[in-house]
VOBADREN-349267 format. One record per residue: z negated, x, y of N, C-alpha, C in turn. Coordinates in steps of 0.001 Angstrom, whole numbers, padded with zeros to 6 digits, always signed. Each point is the difference from the previous one (the first is absolute). Last residue first. Example, Ala and Ser with C-alpha at 12.3 -4.5 7.8 and 13.67 -1.06 7.14 Angstrom:
-007080+012850-002250-000060+000820+001190-000730-000770+001090+000070+000290-005720+000000-000890+001190+000000+000900+001200
This chain:
-022302+022741+004473+000748+001122-000584+000360+000973+000847-002311-004158+000824-000677+001167-000042+000650+001161-000746+001928-004905-000585-001014+000411+001084-000782+001137-000473+004798-000160-001947-001058-000917-000100-001043+000454+001004+005422+001015-002100-000907+000111+001135-001109-001035-000279+003404+000673-003263+000328+000983+000912-001004+000185+001252+000585-001741-005316-000891-000274+001120+000252+001055+001077+003246-001938-004101-000553+001290+000563-000793-000603+001330+001741-002325-005085-000491-000048+001443-000383+001274+000479+001465-001720-004570+000555+001273+000651-000128+000048+001613-003298-002843-003263+001356+000356-000277+000393+001265+000686-004221-000504+001245+000616-001298-000028+001482+000232-000179-004566+003297-001367+001248-000253+000816+000439-001428-000204-004287-000245+001105+001133+000910+000168+000215+000712-001353-003404-003316+001650+000558+000153-001223+001413+000673-000056-002846-001342+003945-000822+000613-000905+000657+000488-001417+000838-001111+005294+000884+000084-001126-000705+000726-001174-002004-003142+004478+000358+001421-000570+001072-000235-001059-002421-003710+002062+000408+000766+001161+000319+001552-000360-001274-003847-003018-001049+000919+000319+000379+000692+001235+002666-003949-001600-001389-000098-000593-000969+001199+000453+004435+000088+001358-000538-001179+000600-001498-000300-000599+002591+003611-001857-000307+000260+001336-000612-001253+000910+001477-000522-004587-001077+000939+000026-000362+000325+001618+003826-002737-000919-001262-000608-000433-001087+000816+000038+004219+001857+001042-000445-000961+001004-001284-000792-000327+001869+003173-003273-000491+000690+001220-000553-001023+001150+002108-001593-003971-001398+000476-000139-000599+000641+001172+004480-001303-000001-000894-001256+000146-001382+000507-000185+003218+003272-000419+000126-000590+001444-001034-001088+000002+000924+002664-004118-001102+000352+000825+000046-000656+001547+004385+000425-002872-001109-000066-000539-001096+000611+000966+004681-002429+001715-000671+001258-000519-001278+000004-000563+003713-003851-000301-000891+000373+000997-000685+001162-000441+004748-001286-002075-001274-000242-000098-000800+000352+001380+004954+000196-000924-000521-000168-001271-001417-000334-000103+004734-000183+003363-001336+000100-000003-000651-000354-001424+004637+002182+002057-000401-001152-000858-001452+000196-000118+003854+002053+003641-001180+000045-000709-000303-001279-000521+004610+002924+001819-000781-001256-000020-001222+000332-000839+003713+003093+000492-001149+000250+000758-001076-001408+000246+004082+000782-002963+000434-000403+001313-001114+000199+001120-000623+000913-004742+001000+000962+000434+000360-000379+001465-004772-001769-001166+001324-000017-000691+000909+001149+000583-005654-000414-000505+001157+000117+000850+001373+000103-000737-005317-002160-000719+001053+000977-000609+001004-000043+000990-005487-001072+000966+001351-000391-000150+000972+001050-000668-005379-001920+001888+000714+000970-000758+001367-000503-000139-003436-001690+003848+000597-000400-001215+000871+001287-000477-002910-001659+004066-000484+001116-000866+000683-000199-001463+001203-002306+004052-000645-000587-000928-000766+000867-000882+004111+002161+002022-000763-001191+000651-000678-000757-001060+001201+004398-002232+000716-000736+001168-000957-001075+000428-000843+004905-002828-000203-001508+000149+000694-000335+001207-000901+004624-001481+000887-000682-000950-000005-001410-000002-004479+002280+001435+001426+000449+000276+000905-000930-001054-004403-001310+002854+000423+000058-001462+001586+000469+000012-004389+000730+003428+001366-000129-000213+000226-000050-001267-004267-000704+003844+000510+000173-001321+001513-000083-000131-004462+000325+003748+001329-000169-000188+000357+000523-001480-004453-001686+003313+000416+000611-001224+001408-000299-000253-003321-000065+004581+001158-000541-000719+000182+000938-001214-003382-000467+004228-000299-000410-001416+001216-000430-000689-000146+003681+004117+000180-001330-000174-000074-000364-001486-000002+004452+002301-001213-000585-000252-000088-001612-000242+003677+003494+000525-000563-000152+001399-001434-000774-000005+003095+000670-003788-000543+001336+000261-000832-000131+001443+002292-003767-001640-001259+000259-000917-000713+001407+000518+004008-001569+002097-001132-000682+000387-001184+000307-000966+003954+002033-000993-000389+000504+001458-001369-000771+000370+002352-001291-003959-000790+001190-000146-000547+000548+001323+002706-003642+000240-001185-000414-000550-000909+001224-000331+004349+000518+001908-000898-000623+000938-001307-000349-000673+003423+001739-002610-000338+000901+000902-000999-000409+001046+001928-003028-003257-000973+000956-000670-000512+001074+001155+003308-003037+001356-001295-000642-000220-000973+000869-000615+004374+001579+000496-000609-000108+001406-001379-000581-000172+002507+000172-004004-000179+001360+000398-000837-000146+001417+001859-003545-003202-001533+000173+000157-000234+001232+000925+003918-004054-000477-000129+001402-000295-001478+000416+000446+001750-004722-001219-000967+000373+000991-000238+001560-000236+003130-002074-002480+000030-001055+000837-000913+000529+001123+000873+002531-003691+001235+000009+000656-000082-001084+001079-003623+003302-002975+000273-001498+000692+001184+000243+000899-002711+003132-003278+001551-000115+000203+000346-001261+000479-004731+000995-000427+000696+001266+000409+001450+000152+000120-003657-003943+001011+000861+000295-001015+000938+001226+000270-005446-001308+001612+001496+000017+000378+000873+000386-001321-005120-002032+001993+000594+000579-001291+001546-000142+000185-004960-000059+002992+001423-000078+000148+000683+000679-001247-005223-001830+001770+000646+000619-001205+001625-000473+000337-004852+000048+003473+001315-000451-000514+000645+000828-001163-005146-001229+003041+000849+000785-001102+001202-000628-000243-002001-000655+004763-000418-000424-001167+000805+000801-001174+000164+000246+004856-000933+000737-000448-000463-000362-001482+004565-000202+004000-000844-000730-001278-001063+000915-000477+003242+001182+003490-001271-000733+000451-000817-000450-001063+004388+002086-000622-001049+000988+000652-001198-000640+000206+003439-002583-001451-000510+000819-001348-000948+000996+000639+002007-002921+003101-000636-000706-000930-000772+000923-000951+003367+001775+002897-001382-000133+000777-000959-000931-000957+004422+000904-001984-000961+001026+000232-001243-000113+000830+004048-002859-000969-001205-000311-000864-001018+001077+000351+004078-002653+002664-000586+001461-000254-001165-000172-000692+004566-003353+000815-001524+000328-000138-000249+001368-000319+004272-002456+001081-000532+001121+000799-001442+000357-000468+002361-003930-001921+000674+001196-000294-000514+001363+000676-001438-004890-001651-000651+000839+001186+000621+001318-000228+002107-004753-001664-000395+001103-000346-000473+000959+001198+002073-004800-000467-001076+000502+000813-000736+001341-000159+003754-002512-002229-001306-000119-000544-001017+000447+000921+005465-001823+000249-001069+000980+000461-001278-000319-000469+004492-002255-000844-000857+000615-001012-001011+000992+000546+002926-002474+002922-000349-000972-001121-000937+000554-000996+002126+002862+003299-001015-000875+000671-000580-001030-001062+003463+003024-001613-001397+000647+000533-000887-000979+000549+004782-000782-001264-001101-000432-001023-001317+000511+000602+003913+000893+002382+000108-001488-000340-000970-000376-000919+000418+004433+001616-000698-000877+001022+000275-001519-000414+001864+003579-002621-001228+000101+000054-000774-001084+000910+004709+000199-000026-000377-000379-001196-001486+000046-000139+001871+001649+003880+000198-001484-000130-000475-000617-001274+000253+004732+000793-001170-000598+000689+000114-001463-000030+002136+002754-004077+000263-000238+001453-001220-000633+000710+000004+002855-004761+000233-001241+000555-000004-000054+001627-001230+003714-002824+001210-000413-000873+000367-001429+000614-003674+002639+001648+001242+000727+000187+001222-000708-000576-004335-001965-000399+000330+000080+001418+001339+000710+000147-001901-000043-004204+000461-001168+000206+000353-000162+001572-002103+004059-001445+001376-000145-000652+000535-001304+000387-004286+000881+001527+000958+000659+000669+001396-000109-000632-004389-001921-001595+000863-000818+000775+001118+000834+000621-003118+001870-003235-000466-001266-000090+001033-000944+000742+002223+004324-001836-001198-000372+000531-000473-001395-000149+004468+002985-000214-000372-001359-000431-001255-000317+000794+004194+004053+000043-001145-000730+000623-000190-001419-000499+003768+002829-001274-001080+000227-000789-001361-000769+000616+004425+000537+002203-000120-001107-001092-001202+000103-000761+000631+003662+003269-000290-001481+000484+000089-001066-000902+000943+004898-000678-001277-000532-000175-000297-001385+000277+004063+002436+001254-000060-000150-001445-001397-000559-000504+002254-000961+004992-000850+001131-000702-000098-000415-001580+002128-002602+003476+000716+000638-000816-000696+001118-000693-002148-003006+003114+000588-000834-001001+000820+000826-001033-002574+001104+004127-000172+000678-001149+000651-000774-001323+000313-001137+004959-000303+001413-000169+000149+000611-001311+000115-004710+000955+001169+000730+000360+000001+001461-000298-004127-002289-000374+000963-000441-000998+001337+000586+000118-003190+000649+003374-000214+000734-001234+000917-000232-001186+000384-002735+004028+000208+001322+000274-000146+000900-001206-001701-004333-000389+001554+000048-000083+000533+001294+000259-004620-000683+000582+000379-000088-001572+001401+000201+000073-001771-000611+004349-000221+001397-000648+000495+000186-001429+000221-004360+002042+001167+000945+000489-000331+001489-000575-003174-003316-000970+001339-000184-000800+000967+000830+000445-004008+000088+002424-000158+000554-001414+001263-000175-000827-000132-001819+004375+000087+001381-000019-000254+000667-001370-000527-004602+000501+001305+000289+000256+000244+001585+000087-004109-002096-002995+000281+000013+001529+001561+000573+000093-003241-000975-003979+001373-000409+000172+000409-000166+001487-004422+001588-002562+000254-000601+001420+001203-000704+000112-001438+002379-004054-001167-000348+000684+000000-000901+001240+003835+001593-002723-000828-000876-000601-001312-000456+000575+002880+003301+002243+000621-001305-000096-000824-001003-000796-001577+004541+000179-000040-000801+001181+000515-001320+000041+000396+002719-003800-001355-000544+000232-000074-000753+001265+004022+002212-000748-000154-001264-000822-001320-000652-000028+000680+004261+002194+000847-001155+000658-000185-001279-000674-001900+003845-001696-000775-000213+001081+000748-001312+000690+002000+001876-003663-001182-000878-000433-000750-000290+001225+003696+002777+000576+000391-001452-000381-001019-000794-000301-000776+004690+000843+000383-000764+001210+000385-001341-000306-001101+002526-003580-001015-000389+000756+000327-000647+001326+003210+002029-002496-000261-001365-000743-001223-000450+000816+001471+004319+000797+000908-000899+000758-000390-001450-000426-002427+003437-002038-000177-000013+001417+000757-001009+000777+000768+000864-004659-001069-000777+000283-000572-000077+001588+003698+002714-001509+000424-001351-000179-001266-000842+000431-000894+004502-000105+000983-000251+001088+000350-001466+000240-002653+001787-003744-000588-000285+001262+000916-000243+001264+001902-000679-005006-001066+000680+000442-000418-000317+001474+002354-002431-004756+000110+000514+001372-001027+000606+000576+000843-002294-004424+000313+001402+000082+000117+000347+001351-001264-004348-001854+001392+000219+000015+000386+001437+000194-004492-001374+000029+000469-000283-001293+001449+000192+000004-001945+000504+004136-000453+001139-000985+000536-000298-001403+000676-003364+003122+000844+001216+000292-000279+001143-000836-002713-003945-000193+001564-000344-000383+000609+001335+000123-004272+000154+001625+000074+000037-001403+001482-000173-000583-000833-000789+004498-000051+001456-000281-000076+000330-001430-000125-004523+001332+001257+000645+000395+000066+001457-000344-004065-002428-000563+001093-000205-000996+001219+000575+000335-003390+000558+003232-000190+000843-001136+000926-000359-001247+000392-002740+003993+000261+001515+000265-000152+000817-001233-001532-004419-000173+001451+000045-000008+000638+001454+000178-004704-000776+000336+000577-000333-001391+001459+000112-000048-002142+000202+004260+000006+001338-000737+000421-000156-001518-000845-003781+002917+001346+000574+000118+000091+001320-000572-004305-002273-000188+001154-000545-000918+001315+000570+000268-003994+003289+001066+000475-001301+000531+000918-000606-001079-003740+003186-002021+000884+000243+001120+000529-001432+000493-002489+001121-004073-000900+000480+001042+000938+000418+001242+000734-003220-004853+000543+001074+001069-001082+000054+001231-000274-001757-005723+000472-000217+001409+000337+001036+000933-001474-000607-005000+001351+000135+000469+000227-000524+001267-004632-001466-001250+000905+000532-001087+001497+000096+000588-005514-000331+001683+001476-000222+000462+000670+000675-001099-005408-001803+001400+000918+000755-001088+001461-000460+000309-005080+000034+002774+001450-000334-000163+000587+000747-000925-005362-001912+001462+000866+001048-000546+001497-000633+000252-004120-002203+001477-000522+001281-000411+000983+000825-000427-000412-004315+003652+000814+000690-001080-000456+001253-000329-001743-003059+003301-000308-000218-001254+000783+000694-001199+000274-000289+004988-001020+000944-000353-000447-000114-001417+005002-000932+002587-001188-000604-000455-001064+001011-000422+004527+000806+001643-000354-001041+000746-001312-000719-000491+002324+003832-001919-000446+000577+001309-000409-001283+000906+001930-000676-004386-001291+000673-000109-000618+000575+001346+004316-001805-000312-000997-001151-000197-001351+000740-000123+003531+002959+000364-000089-000835+001298-000999-001012-000213+001054+002551-003892-000873+000764+000902-000102-000766+001442+002798-002288-003168-001281+000059-000430-000961+001003+000902+004818-000640+000833-000794-001260+000255-001484+000209-000366+003554+003459-000803-000214-000297+001272-001046-001056+000355+001075+001006-004337-000452+001334+000568-000131-000252+001312+001621-003516-002596-001285-000027+000292-000536+001453+000601+004530-000634-001548-000372-000407+001387-001393-000138+000327+000369+002018-004431+001255+000003+000848-000401-000375+001444-003831-001384-003305+001005+000941-000249+001152-000247+000982-005764-000987-000383+001396-000425-000056+000987+001111-000168-005635-001729+000818+000983+000751-000986+001270-000537+000206-005290-000069+002691+001451-000378-000143+000563+000922-000999-005333-001504+000193+001023+000616+000720+001368-000420-000260-005935-000025-001043+001412-000908+000068+000905+000752+000797-004996+000713-003029+000918+000573+000898+001232-000902+000105-003272-002789-002032-000482+001368+000276+000981+000662+001131-000982-005301-001654+000844+000867+000700-000713+001381+000214-001989-004048-001798+000656+000771-001033+000817+001145+000597-002541-003280+002452-000760+001118-000413+000728+000731-001134+003284-003100+002373-001514+000079+000288-000676+001170-000338+004720-001809-000406-000624+000860-001052-001442-000002+000273+002922-002283+002990-000052-000603-001343-000771+000707-000986+000625+001787+004371-000867-001155+000155-000007-000647-001415+002705+003638+000528-001384+000551+000079-000975-001317-000001+004544-000577+000017-000383+000605-001346-001533+000395+000075+001990-001457+004059+000090-001083-000840-000519+000420-001518+000876+003267+003174-001352-000653+000429-000055-001320-000847+003826+002604-000568-001149+000892-000459-001355-000855+000394+004151-001886+001384-000280-000025-001570-001059+000763-000295+001039+000211+004448-000407-001301-000321-000310-000184-001476+002078+003924+001407-001333-000074+000387-000680-001353-000235+004557+000447-000624-000685+000790-001047-001485+000077+000248+002995-002059+003185-000288-000844-001158-000842+000835-001128+001239+002366+003823-001066-001108+000382-000135-000823-001155+003216+003087-000595-001276+000591-000101-001167-000789+000432+004486-001593+000463-000222+000227-001333-001303+000755-000330+001695-000638+004508-000285-001131-000629-000461+000061-001392+001526+003817+001888-001205-000313+000678-000480-001396-000445+004078+001968-001497-001237+000541-000614-001290-000543+000673+004749-002275-000738-000685+000380+001034-001379+000584-000482+003861-002146-002396-000482+001281-000124-000583+000795+001119+000656-005440-002234+000010+001027+001060-000222+001380-000437+000607-005815-001333+000048+001370-000471+000186+000874+001174-002154-004641+001066+001300+000749-000020-000137+001260-000575-003611-004511-000493+000724+001097+000790+001323+000374-000339-004160-001660-003324+000839-000573+001137+000587+001068+000703-001397+000080-005451-000565+000341+001347+000915-000534+001077+000700+000159-004872-000550-001219+000513-000730+000145+001387+003876+003261-001635-000909-000683-000980-000513-001375+000680+001569+003239+003656+000297+000053-001322-000877-000820-000805-000228+000490+004795+001402-000236-000383+000346+000194-001306-004288+002516+001501+000781-000977+000657+001399-000290-000174-002942+002153-003931+000109+000259+001316+000772-001019+000687-003182-000483-004224+001452-000080+000435+000131+000332+001401-003704+002137-003343+000197-000998+000967+001529-000012+000183-004587+002207-002996+001488+000037+000310+000172-001283+000777-004232+003290-001887+000272-000988+000966+001584-000024+000122-003733+002168-003805+001202+000068+000826+000174-001358+000794-003796+003686-003027+000409-001278+000513+001365-000052+000860-001891+003393-004083+000379-000049+001391+000390-001459+000276-000894+001774-004414-001263+000108+000872+000184-000189+001317+003239-000153-003624-000566+001375+000061-001060+000060+000985+002605-004078-000649-000325+000429-001446-000803+001487-000036+001629-001612+004106-001245-000724-000397-000386+000330-001338+004243+001840+001418-001195+000374+000682-001353-000641-000381+004404-001715-001588-000398+001329-000626-001243+000455+000610+001739-004152+001509-000184-000003-001438-000577+001336-000474+001471-000640+004574-001016-000955-000238-000414-000143-001543+003596+002681+001636-001330+000619+000094-001057-000958-000309+004826-000894+000164-000654+000386-001347-001356+000435+000210+002903-003752+002974-000447+001265+000041-000748+000351-001386+002332-004347+001238+000675+001011-000722-000678+001500+000028-001552-004525+001994+000674-000312-001169+000564+001224-000780-002104+000531+004196-001116-000912-000854+000797-000022-001446+002579+001700+003614-000913+000869-000594-000929-000644-000945+004991-001506+001530-001451-000487-000070-000682+001213-000692+004605+001022+002698-000455-000698-001028-001579-000199+000013+003288+003126+002429-000255-001442+000658-000354-000972-000978-000350+005821+000858+000304-001102-000779-000146-001398+000582-001328+004831+001394+001149-000812+000847+000308-001307-000896-004609+001891-001141+000935+000712+000370+000921-000899+000808-005294-000999-000212+001339-000043-000616+000931+001103+000499-005335-000176-001265+000793-000176+001330+001451+000102-000483-005002-001234-002399+001343+000462-000122+000859-000196+001074-005464+000892-000901+000910-001055+000630+001408+000645-000076-004499+001215-003070+001214+000388+000701+000739-001193+000618-005416+001274-001606+001187-001097+000051+001008+000684+000900-004790+001439-003119+001038+000368+001065+000941-001211-000051-004631-001506-001928+001109+000782-000372+000973+000490+001318-005290-002316-002115+000890+000281+001183+001002+001059-000621-002409-003539-003297-000014+001283+000730+000898+000207+001030-000426-003830-003135-000637-000147+001148-000154+001416+000956+003924-002200-003775-001437+000425+000017-000602-000206+001517+005352+000870-001946-000955-001125-000192-001385+000705+000050+004248+001888+002714-000658+000123-001237-001052-001072-000138+003406-001201+003637-001078+000956-000319-000271+000166-001343+003732-002015+004040-000187+000323-001497-001034+000874-000216+002089-003466+004093-000860+001020-000213-000257+000187-001509+004006-001979+003450-000700-000262-001157-001033+001273-000209+003287-003120+003951-000622+001208-000360-000628-000300-001507+003421-001890+004476-000573-000218-001279-000309+001228-000540+000420-001527+005271+000484+000759-001055-000762-000338-001254+001339-001892+005327-000699-000099-001117+000407+000654-001228+000565+001325+005488+000573-000633-001239-001178-000196-001015-000596+002323+004255+000808-001143+000441+000667-000740-001284-001911+004262-001094+000278+000073+001456+000843-001308+000344-002811-000871-004132+000518+001310+000155+000227+000067+001632-003199-003015-003676+000906+000008+001431+000318+001449+000216-000753-002619-004965-000726+000649+001166+000919+000176+001180-000875-002162-005382+000950+000168+001128-000905+000369+001208-000595+000466-005746-000381-000269+001268+001161-000277+000787-002377+000896-005345+001265-000321+000748-000450-000484+001464-002484+003107-004189-000141-001006+001098+001321-000144+000844-002078+002112-005025+001203-000171+000701-000403-001097+001113-002026+003484-004007-000494-000993+000950+001000-000268+001069+001326+001550-005212-000443+000442+001219-000624-000981+000882+001531+001384-005390-000414-001074+000943-000508+000640+001217+003727+001536-003934-001378+000384+000682-000226-001039+001126+003027-000685-004585+000108+000151+001468-001497+000307+000520+001647+001510-004989-000353-001242+000624-000037+000274+001542+002465+002114-004978-000802+000119+001170-000322-001302+000530+002679+003032-004310-000477-001132+000558-000891+000366+001228+004303+002698-002268-001424+000011+000257-000371-001235+000845+004543+001137-000994-000601+000047-001261-001459-000158+000153+002814+000363+003806+000341+000898-000882-000713+000128-001322-002159-003391+002847+000811+000958+000719+000329+001163-000855-002083-005260+000215+000420+000964-000980+000932+000812+000506-003814-003657+002166+001285+000818+000045+000217+000720-001348-003026-004433+002859+000202+000999-001042+001318+000714-000021-002215-004042+002154-000131+001121+000720-000061+001206-000945+000123-005074-000471-000415+000834-001140-000377+001404+000870+001992-003760+002119-001398-000239-000251-000519+001138-000873+004576-000310+000635-000541+000422+001264-001558-000008-000170+002623+000771-004282+000186-001093+000815-001009+000503+001270+001492+004290-002381-000433-001306-000611+000253-001095+000889+002854+004527-000249-001084-000645+000559-000425-001261-000796+002965+005070-000894-000100-001433-000248-001266-000539+000628+003663+004654-000091-001321-000665+000347+000051-001446-000069+002452+005045-001580+000187-001390-000073-001397-000641+000511+003056+005052+000093-001333-000736+000211+000363-001522+000026+003382+003329-000131-000409-000431-001408-001387-000673+000130+003003+001809+003596-000916+001096-000568-000705-000538-001268+004941-000749+003186-001040-000516-000954-000903+000933-000392+002727+000352+004639+000014+000355-001405-001253-000560-000760+000833-000325+004864+000655-000905-000756+000181+000226-001409-002533+002230+003821+001315+000590-000537+000842-001175-000608-004501+000627+002213+000946-000866+000833+001473+000348-000651-004400+000633-003095+000116+000105+001391+000858-000967+000725+000856-000325-004740-000821+000997+000548+000169+000067+001419+000357-004493-003007+000802+001123+000257-000738+001033+000838-001325-004513-003656-000199+000891+001258+001183+001042+000023-001119-005424-001825+000519+001400-000342+000055+000977+001136-002626-005023-001919+000599+000804+001217+000228+001431-000411+000255-004926-003038-000807+001079+000601+000457+000629+001334+002289-003302-002538-001289-000591-000170-001127+001174+000367+004850+000781+000093-000338-000412-001271-001562-000299+000132+000918+001996+004343+001040-000030-001089-000735-000398-001323-001017+001182+005710-000255-000917-001050+001276+000066-000901-001795+004099+003076+000834-001138+000247-000068-000868-001307-002504+004386+002975-000085-000984-001086+000980-001051+000082-000780+005568+001755+000488-001473+000489+000057-000836-001309-003323+004456+000822+001210-000447-000583+000422-001514+000656-003371+005051+000213+000332-001406+000436+001245-000335-000665-004172+004233+000670+001028-000412-000653+000333-001722+000274-003660+002585+001840+001277+000007+000591+001221-000372-000573-004983+000345-001271+000620+001296+000151+001388+000018+000580-002504-004056-000635-000821+000855+000883+000669+001321+000086+003008-004067-001402-001008+000756-000560-000709+000800+001061+003552-004614-000120-000405+001336+000550-001247+000566-000716+004540-004081-000074-001361+000517-000464-000142+001434+000666+002966-004558+001519-000156+001290-000094-001382+000349-000752+003855-004428+000066-001449+000458+000302+000124+001606-000105+003443-004804+000638-000316+001359-000426-001328+000358+000429+003430-004101+000769-001283+000151-001015-000245+001309-000482+004222-000073+002608-000401-001208-000478-001228+000151-000967-000347+001792+004454+000816-000839-000893+000930+000732-000947-004835+002054+001422+001221-000465+000654+000694-001083-000938-005108+001791-000316+001035+000798+000778+000982-001122+000550-005506+000600-001985+001222-000711+000106+000943+000747+000783-003498+002272-003333+000250-000411+001368+001254-000929-000002-004170+002661-003256+001321-000756-000076+000144-000629+001442-002867+004407-002407+000193-000996+001032+001150-000619-000095-003532+002661-003407+001436-000144+000385+000052-001025+001001-003883+003578-002391+000313-001167+000731+001470-000016+000212-003642+001971-004105+000843+000292+001180+000377-001315+000743-002645+000298-004217-000747+000258+001417+000957+000244+001162+001226-001117-004609-000458+001279+000008-000743+000345+001376+001891-004347-000893-001088+000229-001031-000411+001690+000233+001802-002212+004397+000516+000020-001307-001093+000476-000976+000203-002542+004955-000794+000978-000828+000480+000010-001415+002442-001868+004787-000332-000223-001312-000635+001154-000644+001383-002418+005062-000276+001185-000760-000536-000333-001143+003629-002915+002964-001407+000283-000142-000157+001456-000770+003751-004433+000033-000396+001108+000952-001412+000366-000089+002225-003836-002141-000007+001293-000867-000530+001238+000925+000537-004680+001686-001073+000146-000823-000171+001389-000830+003867-001430+002841-001075+000521+000728-001350+000149-000865+005402-000019-001425-001269-000713-000189-001105+000590+000677+004811+000894+002019-000621+000403-001222-001360-000806-000189+003056+000176+003868+000128-001097-000817-000624+000326-001504+000366+001632+005172-001037+000093-000945+000084-001004-001180+003361+003066+003730-000545-001366-000315-001148+000202-000980+002224+003805+002084+000624-001103+000812-000562-001436-000330-000738+004829-001593-001030-000681+000743+000591-001088+000928+002177+003631-002625-001010-000565-000806-000946-001001+000552+003603+002451+002191+000533-000930-000988-000971-000605-000813-000682+001887+005131-000014+000558-001367+000304-001185-001042+001947+000991+004931-000954-000733-000540-000119+000233-001585+003028+002111+003300-001354+000670-000312-000838-000948-000616+004527-001121+001197+000099+001153-000815-001413+000437-000465+000780-003385+003213+000148-000583-001382-000039+001233-000901-000579+001042+004505-001090-000861-000434+000370-000473-001554+003269+002073+002342-000938+001000-000556-001302-000762-000404+003737-002440+001908+000415+000631-001337-001172+001030-000527-000650-002347+004055-000046-000901-001206+000246+000775-001090-002332+002156+004047+001314-000271-000475+000040-000713-001092-003641+002605+002596+000302-001370+000436+001381-000248-000266-003132+003415-002849+000778-000069+001035+000529-001314+000288-004589+001710-002447+001261-000878-000168+000760+000264+001141-004158+003082-002593+000571-000523+001155+001374-000795-000298-002737+002325-003366-001065-000352+000986+000501-000729+001229+002035-000496-005158+000007+000773+001158-000909-000343+001068+000102-000115-005525-000093-000929+001185-000032+000892+001129
């Protein structure tokens, strides 16, 4: 899932995750199941037509499709059958047979709610491990997706099964929440603060540490939300950026050119283009369009020019101003393009855990890593971890002859690391797969 959507219909369509367009699969099957060997498997609702996804704590996962009275699995996001067969009992039974092993659904304390966001009514759900003891709670901050977090977020199953409470909600304009979908980080962070306060209210004495957890676009929204409340005790960010949204396009373009074999001279010229395309996206002023047109004419015959793609620069270069403007106003999502996250990160005094994908093509990590390490060295309570060989979502992949990636699983250790850090504020069970802790407080 991309952290940012460009205000152009064709790009919006291209970026919506195919697994999350509807929720046709039986809702009663979703949950966490304890198998006879003591291990946990999560089952999540996904997409049309009636599909589910299974997940394990170690990051293995597969897509389930109904066939011959059962559900048959394909590995990761590959579409390749892996031989696993899953069967469910009747909804009231809450039972599963996963790859030949029986299990039953884990019962949680679940509270449904509606609460006031910034001028909108939002739907939420608090999921706690059963019992009376206090537990830490993670409020899930959204990425750029436009679907129901309450219906489709996997963390509400797997995290409570490991002792961490979760509050999920439908962000404005999605699911059963009111309002219009937006990527205005200031509005979204206000809603996230309201969600944290609602989770704290509902949990009452069971709320221990409570904070924000999210991936991708949440790297901008979660720290901003934490800066607006005294009740957030931590922030966990997966595969986000400690740079502006416009920098995402710039860094993607630089990666495009490096992958195509071009050097610093080409990238310096391309940076002129990304500065111009960023200005167009952020403001669409006449002077910005004129500047872009000058650069288009200057560099259109350069051999590296066709290699530019990025988040939006390639689309701007490939289409006329008239084509872009014909759809831009209709599909403008109010993205806070010029948002500077560094003042917020410098001001936060609560612990943060940032987990980066070392081979991320959507949010290239190099500048974010440099900034986070510098903050840590300056005394800020930031722990920074890199999972090498993973792409956006901390997903491992195979690379085809055409340089396309096929995603096979989530990296081992990613989920365990998040749970351990929320529970203890430390990483007590290292190593976490192939994760590399590159900076931590006091290092």
